[in-house]
Gaussian input, Z-matrix of N, CA and C with variables (Angstrom, degrees):
# hf/3-21g

backbone

0 1
 N
 C     1     B1
 C     2     B2     1     A1
 N     3     B3     2     A2     1     D1
 C     4     B4     3     A3     2     D2
 C     5     B5     4     A4     3     D3
 N     6     B6     5     A5     4     D4
 C     7     B7     6     A6     5     D5
 C     8     B8     7     A7     6     D6
 N     9     B9     8     A8     7     D7
 C    10    B10     9     A9     8     D8
 C    11    B11    10    A10     9     D9
 N    12    B12    11    A11    10    D10
 C    13    B13    12    A12    11    D11
 C    14    B14    13    A13    12    D12
 N    15    B15    14    A14    13    D13
 C    16    B16    15    A15    14    D14
 C    17    B17    16    A16    15    D15
 N    18    B18    17    A17    16    D16
 C    19    B19    18    A18    17    D17
 C    20    B20    19    A19    18    D18
 N    21    B21    20    A20    19    D19
 C    22    B22    21    A21    20    D20
 C    23    B23    22    A22    21    D21
 N    24    B24    23    A23    22    D22
 C    25    B25    24    A24    23    D23
 C    26    B26    25    A25    24    D24
 N    27    B27    26    A26    25    D25
 C    28    B28    27    A27    26    D26
 C    29    B29    28    A28    27    D27
 N    30    B30    29    A29    28    D28
 C    31    B31    30    A30    29    D29
 C    32    B32    31    A31    30    D30
 N    33    B33    32    A32    31    D31
 C    34    B34    33    A33    32    D32
 C    35    B35    34    A34    33    D33
 N    36    B36    35    A35    34    D34
 C    37    B37    36    A36    35    D35
 C    38    B38    37    A37    36    D36
 N    39    B39    38    A38    37    D37
 C    40    B40    39    A39    38    D38
 C    41    B41    40    A40    39    D39
 N    42    B42    41    A41    40    D40
 C    43    B43    42    A42    41    D41
 C    44    B44    43    A43    42    D42
 N    45    B45    44    A44    43    D43
 C    46    B46    45    A45    44    D44
 C    47    B47    46    A46    45    D45
 N    48    B48    47    A47    46    D46
 C    49    B49    48    A48    47    D47
 C    50    B50    49    A49    48    D48
 N    51    B51    50    A50    49    D49
 C    52    B52    51    A51    50    D50
 C    53    B53    52    A52    51    D51
 N    54    B54    53    A53    52    D52
 C    55    B55    54    A54    53    D53
 C    56    B56    55    A55    54    D54
 N    57    B57    56    A56    55    D55
 C    58    B58    57    A57    56    D56
 C    59    B59    58    A58    57    D57
 N    60    B60    59    A59    58    D58
 C    61    B61    60    A60    59    D59
 C    62    B62    61    A61    60    D60
 N    63    B63    62    A62    61    D61
 C    64    B64    63    A63    62    D62
 C    65    B65    64    A64    63    D63
 N    66    B66    65    A65    64    D64
 C    67    B67    66    A66    65    D65
 C    68    B68    67    A67    66    D66
 N    69    B69    68    A68    67    D67
 C    70    B70    69    A69    68    D68
 C    71    B71    70    A70    69    D69
 N    72    B72    71    A71    70    D70
 C    73    B73    72    A72    71    D71
 C    74    B74    73    A73    72    D72
 N    75    B75    74    A74    73    D73
 C    76    B76    75    A75    74    D74
 C    77    B77    76    A76    75    D75
 N    78    B78    77    A77    76    D76
 C    79    B79    78    A78    77    D77
 C    80    B80    79    A79    78    D78
 N    81    B81    80    A80    79    D79
 C    82    B82    81    A81    80    D80
 C    83    B83    82    A82    81    D81
 N    84    B84    83    A83    82    D82
 C    85    B85    84    A84    83    D83
 C    86    B86    85    A85    84    D84
 N    87    B87    86    A86    85    D85
 C    88    B88    87    A87    86    D86
 C    89    B89    88    A88    87    D87
 N    90    B90    89    A89    88    D88
 C    91    B91    90    A90    89    D89
 C    92    B92    91    A91    90    D90
 N    93    B93    92    A92    91    D91
 C    94    B94    93    A93    92    D92
 C    95    B95    94    A94    93    D93
 N    96    B96    95    A95    94    D94
 C    97    B97    96    A96    95    D95
 C    98    B98    97    A97    96    D96
 N    99    B99    98    A98    97    D97
 C   100   B100    99    A99    98    D98
 C   101   B101   100   A100    99    D99
 N   102   B102   101   A101   100   D100
 C   103   B103   102   A102   101   D101
 C   104   B104   103   A103   102   D102
 N   105   B105   104   A104   103   D103
 C   106   B106   105   A105   104   D104
 C   107   B107   106   A106   105   D105
 N   108   B108   107   A107   106   D106
 C   109   B109   108   A108   107   D107
 C   110   B110   109   A109   108   D108
 N   111   B111   110   A110   109   D109
 C   112   B112   111   A111   110   D110
 C   113   B113   112   A112   111   D111
 N   114   B114   113   A113   112   D112
 C   115   B115   114   A114   113   D113
 C   116   B116   115   A115   114   D114
 N   117   B117   116   A116   115   D115
 C   118   B118   117   A117   116   D116
 C   119   B119   118   A118   117   D117
 N   120   B120   119   A119   118   D118
 C   121   B121   120   A120   119   D119
 C   122   B122   121   A121   120   D120
 N   123   B123   122   A122   121   D121
 C   124   B124   123   A123   122   D122
 C   125   B125   124   A124   123   D123
 N   126   B126   125   A125   124   D124
 C   127   B127   126   A126   125   D125
 C   128   B128   127   A127   126   D126
 N   129   B129   128   A128   127   D127
 C   130   B130   129   A129   128   D128
 C   131   B131   130   A130   129   D129
 N   132   B132   131   A131   130   D130
 C   133   B133   132   A132   131   D131
 C   134   B134   133   A133   132   D132
 N   135   B135   134   A134   133   D133
 C   136   B136   135   A135   134   D134
 C   137   B137   136   A136   135   D135
 N   138   B138   137   A137   136   D136
 C   139   B139   138   A138   137   D137
 C   140   B140   139   A139   138   D138
 N   141   B141   140   A140   139   D139
 C   142   B142   141   A141   140   D140
 C   143   B143   142   A142   141   D141
 N   144   B144   143   A143   142   D142
 C   145   B145   144   A144   143   D143
 C   146   B146   145   A145   144   D144
 N   147   B147   146   A146   145   D145
 C   148   B148   147   A147   146   D146
 C   149   B149   148   A148   147   D147
 N   150   B150   149   A149   148   D148
 C   151   B151   150   A150   149   D149
 C   152   B152   151   A151   150   D150
 N   153   B153   152   A152   151   D151
 C   154   B154   153   A153   152   D152
 C   155   B155   154   A154   153   D153
 N   156   B156   155   A155   154   D154
 C   157   B157   156   A156   155   D155
 C   158   B158   157   A157   156   D156
 N   159   B159   158   A158   157   D157
 C   160   B160   159   A159   158   D158
 C   161   B161   160   A160   159   D159
 N   162   B162   161   A161   160   D160
 C   163   B163   162   A162   161   D161
 C   164   B164   163   A163   162   D162
 N   165   B165   164   A164   163   D163
 C   166   B166   165   A165   164   D164
 C   167   B167   166   A166   165   D165
 N   168   B168   167   A167   166   D166
 C   169   B169   168   A168   167   D167
 C   170   B170   169   A169   168   D168
 N   171   B171   170   A170   169   D169
 C   172   B172   171   A171   170   D170
 C   173   B173   172   A172   171   D171
 N   174   B174   173   A173   172   D172
 C   175   B175   174   A174   173   D173
 C   176   B176   175   A175   174   D174
 N   177   B177   176   A176   175   D175
 C   178   B178   177   A177   176   D176
 C   179   B179   178   A178   177   D177
 N   180   B180   179   A179   178   D178
 C   181   B181   180   A180   179   D179
 C   182   B182   181   A181   180   D180
 N   183   B183   182   A182   181   D181
 C   184   B184   183   A183   182   D182
 C   185   B185   184   A184   183   D183
 N   186   B186   185   A185   184   D184
 C   187   B187   186   A186   185   D185
 C   188   B188   187   A187   186   D186
 N   189   B189   188   A188   187   D187
 C   190   B190   189   A189   188   D188
 C   191   B191   190   A190   189   D189
 N   192   B192   191   A191   190   D190
 C   193   B193   192   A192   191   D191
 C   194   B194   193   A193   192   D192
 N   195   B195   194   A194   193   D193
 C   196   B196   195   A195   194   D194
 C   197   B197   196   A196   195   D195
 N   198   B198   197   A197   196   D196
 C   199   B199   198   A198   197   D197
 C   200   B200   199   A199   198   D198
 N   201   B201   200   A200   199   D199
 C   202   B202   201   A201   200   D200
 C   203   B203   202   A202   201   D201
 N   204   B204   203   A203   202   D202
 C   205   B205   204   A204   203   D203
 C   206   B206   205   A205   204   D204
 N   207   B207   206   A206   205   D205
 C   208   B208   207   A207   206   D206
 C   209   B209   208   A208   207   D207
 N   210   B210   209   A209   208   D208
 C   211   B211   210   A210   209   D209
 C   212   B212   211   A211   210   D210
 N   213   B213   212   A212   211   D211
 C   214   B214   213   A213   212   D212
 C   215   B215   214   A214   213   D213
 N   216   B216   215   A215   214   D214
 C   217   B217   216   A216   215   D215
 C   218   B218   217   A217   216   D216
 N   219   B219   218   A218   217   D217
 C   220   B220   219   A219   218   D218
 C   221   B221   220   A220   219   D219

   B1=1.4487
   B2=1.5294
   B3=1.3278
   B4=1.4564
   B5=1.5205
   B6=1.3157
   B7=1.4616
   B8=1.5194
   B9=1.3249
   B10=1.4508
   B11=1.5185
   B12=1.3171
   B13=1.4553
   B14=1.5197
   B15=1.3271
   B16=1.4579
   B17=1.5140
   B18=1.3025
   B19=1.4560
   B20=1.5210
   B21=1.3053
   B22=1.4608
   B23=1.5266
   B24=1.3197
   B25=1.4647
   B26=1.5332
   B27=1.3051
   B28=1.4740
   B29=1.5259
   B30=1.3229
   B31=1.4626
   B32=1.5326
   B33=1.3134
   B34=1.4594
   B35=1.5215
   B36=1.3130
   B37=1.4686
   B38=1.5262
   B39=1.3287
   B40=1.4673
   B41=1.5258
   B42=1.3340
   B43=1.4635
   B44=1.5292
   B45=1.3240
   B46=1.4644
   B47=1.5228
   B48=1.3011
   B49=1.4688
   B50=1.5198
   B51=1.3187
   B52=1.4656
   B53=1.5281
   B54=1.3402
   B55=1.4626
   B56=1.5267
   B57=1.3402
   B58=1.4662
   B59=1.5294
   B60=1.3142
   B61=1.4605
   B62=1.5277
   B63=1.3124
   B64=1.4626
   B65=1.5225
   B66=1.3078
   B67=1.4613
   B68=1.5302
   B69=1.3265
   B70=1.4611
   B71=1.5220
   B72=1.3161
   B73=1.4607
   B74=1.5230
   B75=1.3209
   B76=1.4630
   B77=1.5267
   B78=1.3134
   B79=1.4683
   B80=1.5318
   B81=1.3215
   B82=1.4681
   B83=1.5240
   B84=1.3216
   B85=1.4670
   B86=1.5357
   B87=1.3270
   B88=1.4649
   B89=1.5326
   B90=1.3056
   B91=1.4645
   B92=1.5280
   B93=1.3055
   B94=1.4669
   B95=1.5251
   B96=1.3236
   B97=1.4704
   B98=1.5239
   B99=1.3165
   B100=1.4682
   B101=1.5268
   B102=1.3126
   B103=1.4701
   B104=1.5284
   B105=1.3236
   B106=1.4635
   B107=1.5316
   B108=1.3314
   B109=1.4659
   B110=1.5262
   B111=1.3203
   B112=1.4715
   B113=1.5253
   B114=1.3365
   B115=1.4571
   B116=1.5262
   B117=1.3210
   B118=1.4735
   B119=1.5226
   B120=1.3312
   B121=1.4623
   B122=1.5271
   B123=1.3244
   B124=1.4624
   B125=1.5284
   B126=1.3162
   B127=1.4663
   B128=1.5281
   B129=1.3218
   B130=1.4642
   B131=1.5208
   B132=1.3337
   B133=1.4616
   B134=1.5272
   B135=1.3305
   B136=1.4654
   B137=1.5250
   B138=1.3120
   B139=1.4713
   B140=1.5239
   B141=1.3223
   B142=1.4615
   B143=1.5223
   B144=1.3237
   B145=1.4615
   B146=1.5182
   B147=1.3224
   B148=1.4609
   B149=1.5345
   B150=1.3359
   B151=1.4632
   B152=1.5202
   B153=1.3197
   B154=1.4602
   B155=1.5261
   B156=1.3229
   B157=1.4725
   B158=1.5256
   B159=1.3389
   B160=1.4637
   B161=1.5290
   B162=1.3378
   B163=1.4623
   B164=1.5261
   B165=1.3129
   B166=1.4665
   B167=1.5280
   B168=1.3256
   B169=1.4537
   B170=1.5184
   B171=1.3338
   B172=1.4595
   B173=1.5294
   B174=1.3077
   B175=1.4676
   B176=1.5322
   B177=1.3344
   B178=1.4634
   B179=1.5158
   B180=1.3295
   B181=1.4703
   B182=1.5199
   B183=1.3223
   B184=1.4617
   B185=1.5277
   B186=1.3096
   B187=1.4712
   B188=1.5232
   B189=1.3317
   B190=1.4635
   B191=1.5275
   B192=1.3357
   B193=1.4709
   B194=1.5246
   B195=1.3263
   B196=1.4591
   B197=1.5191
   B198=1.3143
   B199=1.4649
   B200=1.5206
   B201=1.3449
   B202=1.4658
   B203=1.5222
   B204=1.3244
   B205=1.4642
   B206=1.5275
   B207=1.3177
   B208=1.4628
   B209=1.5171
   B210=1.3345
   B211=1.4663
   B212=1.5269
   B213=1.3315
   B214=1.4662
   B215=1.5143
   B216=1.3143
   B217=1.4683
   B218=1.5133
   B219=1.3237
   B220=1.4750
   B221=1.5007
   A1=108.06
   A2=115.90
   A3=120.94
   A4=109.64
   A5=116.46
   A6=121.55
   A7=109.72
   A8=115.24
   A9=122.92
   A10=107.31
   A11=116.76
   A12=121.23
   A13=108.83
   A14=116.41
   A15=122.18
   A16=110.41
   A17=115.90
   A18=121.26
   A19=107.63
   A20=115.98
   A21=120.58
   A22=108.79
   A23=116.94
   A24=119.37
   A25=111.11
   A26=115.11
   A27=121.48
   A28=111.29
   A29=116.32
   A30=120.48
   A31=111.18
   A32=116.92
   A33=120.73
   A34=110.53
   A35=117.15
   A36=121.30
   A37=110.61
   A38=117.08
   A39=120.49
   A40=111.00
   A41=116.20
   A42=119.79
   A43=110.82
   A44=116.61
   A45=120.53
   A46=111.13
   A47=117.12
   A48=121.24
   A49=112.16
   A50=118.14
   A51=122.16
   A52=111.49
   A53=115.67
   A54=121.38
   A55=109.83
   A56=116.79
   A57=119.85
   A58=113.82
   A59=117.49
   A60=120.52
   A61=112.21
   A62=117.03
   A63=120.86
   A64=110.43
   A65=115.36
   A66=121.83
   A67=106.78
   A68=115.64
   A69=120.90
   A70=112.12
   A71=117.41
   A72=119.79
   A73=110.34
   A74=116.15
   A75=120.08
   A76=110.61
   A77=118.06
   A78=121.57
   A79=109.50
   A80=116.73
   A81=121.03
   A82=110.74
   A83=116.61
   A84=121.72
   A85=110.08
   A86=117.01
   A87=121.28
   A88=110.72
   A89=116.50
   A90=120.69
   A91=111.21
   A92=116.92
   A93=121.46
   A94=110.07
   A95=117.09
   A96=120.90
   A97=110.11
   A98=117.40
   A99=121.37
   A100=111.22
   A101=117.24
   A102=121.39
   A103=110.20
   A104=116.88
   A105=120.53
   A106=110.34
   A107=117.88
   A108=120.73
   A109=110.90
   A110=116.46
   A111=120.24
   A112=111.21
   A113=116.85
   A114=120.05
   A115=111.14
   A116=116.89
   A117=119.74
   A118=110.70
   A119=116.71
   A120=120.41
   A121=109.92
   A122=117.45
   A123=120.87
   A124=110.54
   A125=117.06
   A126=120.66
   A127=111.20
   A128=116.22
   A129=120.74
   A130=110.42
   A131=116.07
   A132=119.85
   A133=111.33
   A134=115.90
   A135=119.74
   A136=111.30
   A137=117.03
   A138=119.94
   A139=111.52
   A140=117.12
   A141=121.77
   A142=112.21
   A143=117.64
   A144=122.53
   A145=111.91
   A146=114.29
   A147=120.67
   A148=110.35
   A149=116.55
   A150=120.71
   A151=110.33
   A152=115.35
   A153=120.38
   A154=108.83
   A155=116.94
   A156=120.52
   A157=109.69
   A158=116.53
   A159=120.80
   A160=109.94
   A161=117.50
   A162=121.86
   A163=110.83
   A164=115.38
   A165=121.11
   A166=110.48
   A167=116.88
   A168=120.63
   A169=110.53
   A170=117.63
   A171=121.19
   A172=111.23
   A173=116.82
   A174=120.87
   A175=109.63
   A176=116.64
   A177=120.70
   A178=112.06
   A179=116.57
   A180=120.29
   A181=111.20
   A182=116.48
   A183=120.70
   A184=110.95
   A185=116.84
   A186=121.21
   A187=110.05
   A188=116.71
   A189=120.71
   A190=111.31
   A191=116.67
   A192=119.76
   A193=110.50
   A194=116.50
   A195=120.62
   A196=112.08
   A197=116.80
   A198=120.90
   A199=109.83
   A200=116.16
   A201=119.81
   A202=110.69
   A203=116.39
   A204=120.34
   A205=110.69
   A206=116.44
   A207=121.59
   A208=111.71
   A209=116.31
   A210=121.25
   A211=112.45
   A212=116.17
   A213=122.13
   A214=112.78
   A215=116.93
   A216=122.91
   A217=107.31
   A218=115.37
   A219=118.95
   A220=111.14
   D1=143.71
   D2=178.70
   D3=-95.87
   D4=163.69
   D5=178.44
   D6=-104.60
   D7=150.70
   D8=177.80
   D9=-132.02
   D10=130.21
   D11=179.05
   D12=-103.08
   D13=130.21
   D14=179.13
   D15=-113.51
   D16=146.18
   D17=171.10
   D18=-102.73
   D19=128.50
   D20=178.58
   D21=-131.89
   D22=155.32
   D23=178.28
   D24=-62.86
   D25=148.85
   D26=-179.83
   D27=-55.96
   D28=-40.65
   D29=-178.84
   D30=-62.31
   D31=-39.43
   D32=177.44
   D33=-64.73
   D34=-42.19
   D35=177.77
   D36=-59.27
   D37=-42.19
   D38=178.35
   D39=-62.17
   D40=-41.00
   D41=178.54
   D42=-64.85
   D43=-41.20
   D44=179.29
   D45=-63.41
   D46=-35.87
   D47=-178.98
   D48=-66.62
   D49=-17.47
   D50=177.07
   D51=-71.94
   D52=-13.60
   D53=-177.25
   D54=-128.34
   D55=67.42
   D56=-175.73
   D57=-66.63
   D58=-16.71
   D59=-179.68
   D60=-75.79
   D61=-12.76
   D62=-178.37
   D63=-87.59
   D64=133.87
   D65=176.89
   D66=-86.11
   D67=93.08
   D68=-174.56
   D69=-65.99
   D70=-27.81
   D71=175.48
   D72=-63.42
   D73=-41.04
   D74=179.16
   D75=-68.81
   D76=-38.01
   D77=176.82
   D78=-60.10
   D79=-47.25
   D80=179.64
   D81=-63.92
   D82=-43.82
   D83=-179.75
   D84=-59.88
   D85=-46.78
   D86=-179.31
   D87=-64.01
   D88=-38.83
   D89=178.70
   D90=-65.17
   D91=-42.30
   D92=178.76
   D93=-64.65
   D94=-42.98
   D95=178.50
   D96=-60.71
   D97=-45.51
   D98=179.89
   D99=-62.36
   D100=-41.98
   D101=179.53
   D102=-63.79
   D103=-41.89
   D104=178.57
   D105=-63.29
   D106=-40.81
   D107=177.42
   D108=-59.62
   D109=-41.92
   D110=179.59
   D111=-65.55
   D112=-42.36
   D113=178.54
   D114=-64.79
   D115=-40.23
   D116=177.91
   D117=-62.77
   D118=-42.15
   D119=177.89
   D120=-63.44
   D121=-44.26
   D122=179.12
   D123=-61.21
   D124=-42.93
   D125=177.48
   D126=-61.25
   D127=-43.47
   D128=179.68
   D129=-62.04
   D130=-48.57
   D131=-179.32
   D132=-62.69
   D133=-41.44
   D134=179.38
   D135=-64.54
   D136=-35.76
   D137=-178.71
   D138=-67.59
   D139=-24.69
   D140=-179.45
   D141=-95.17
   D142=-8.81
   D143=-173.94
   D144=-79.63
   D145=145.61
   D146=174.74
   D147=-105.81
   D148=6.55
   D149=179.22
   D150=-70.84
   D151=145.33
   D152=174.34
   D153=-90.28
   D154=169.31
   D155=176.49
   D156=-59.65
   D157=-37.81
   D158=179.32
   D159=-62.86
   D160=-43.91
   D161=177.39
   D162=-58.10
   D163=-45.57
   D164=-178.00
   D165=-63.39
   D166=-42.39
   D167=178.79
   D168=-62.74
   D169=-43.06
   D170=179.49
   D171=-62.68
   D172=-42.79
   D173=178.48
   D174=-64.12
   D175=-45.23
   D176=178.81
   D177=-60.08
   D178=-42.84
   D179=178.63
   D180=-63.08
   D181=-40.29
   D182=178.97
   D183=-64.37
   D184=-41.26
   D185=177.75
   D186=-63.11
   D187=-45.82
   D188=179.70
   D189=-60.09
   D190=-42.50
   D191=178.85
   D192=-63.10
   D193=-40.50
   D194=178.73
   D195=-63.61
   D196=-41.61
   D197=178.89
   D198=-66.37
   D199=-44.02
   D200=179.22
   D201=-60.81
   D202=-42.22
   D203=179.54
   D204=-63.95
   D205=-43.18
   D206=-179.61
   D207=-60.24
   D208=-35.93
   D209=-176.80
   D210=-102.41
   D211=12.93
   D212=178.71
   D213=54.93
   D214=42.67
   D215=178.11
   D216=-100.57
   D217=131.03
   D218=-179.05
   D219=-103.59

C-alpha cells in the first residue's frame, strides 16, 4: 500500500484529535473509494447519454431554479 499526505486546516486537526479512537486514515480511504465509485457511475451514465452540453446546462439551470424556489432564494 502507498502513503498519501493530506494538508488540513489546524482547526480540523484539533477536532479530529478529540476522537482518538477513530482511524482517520480509514475514514479518508472510505471517502475516496466512495467518491471514485460516484465518478465511475457518472462516467458510465455520461457515456450512454445522448444529451448535449446545452441540454445538460438547461437541466442544471432548471434544477438550480427549483432548489432556489424551494429555499426562497432569489
